[in-house]
C-alpha positions, 0 to 999 in steps of 0.5 A: 499500499502506497502512503500518502502525505500529510503535511505538517508545518515541518515534515510530512507524516505517512497516512499509516501514523495518522491516527497515532497520538501527537507525541508520537508523530513530533519530528525528532529534535536535530542535533549537531556535531559540528566538529565533523559537519563543519570544518572551520570555525568562523573567523572574520576572514573565512565567513563566506566558507563558514556560512556557505557550509552552515546554510547547506547543513541547514537546508539539508535538515530543513532548518534554514528557516529558523535562522533566516527568520522565516520560522517565527516561534509560535505563540501558545494559547495555554493548551498542552498542544500549543505549549508542546509545539512552542516548546519544540521550536524554542528547543530546536532553535536553542540547539541551532543556536548551540551549534552556531556558538560552537562553530564560531572562533574566540574571536567571534563569540563574543559578538553573539554570546548574548543573542537569544535565538539562532535569527538574532545570532545569524543577523549579527554575524552578518552585519558584523561581516557586512561591517568588517568588509566596508572597513576592510 
């Protein structure tokens, strides 16, 4: 039997799973192993290479929307389901932010260490690198 796809906001769900409990259907969080996935830490001189590698990684995991701001943290109306959806988004975003921080050199990390989301960190990097290019 060919399974049809039900589209969720992040992943497709095979028809055979449609009647399963919500917790069963939640996609797994993506945990990064940056030391094996990105071969060079971000420095002022390696931004283009680092960005290309990181974007390819995020596209591969279908997570670029979190970093570029297209995916925003969902609001919770207090119901268990909406709270779970919001919490999952926050957890995934923190894992992305952690990967970004882990892939930076000590000279770059302080520039984004206080950011709260992966999107904020990404914007800060891009801004700093643009300023650096103009000054350089």
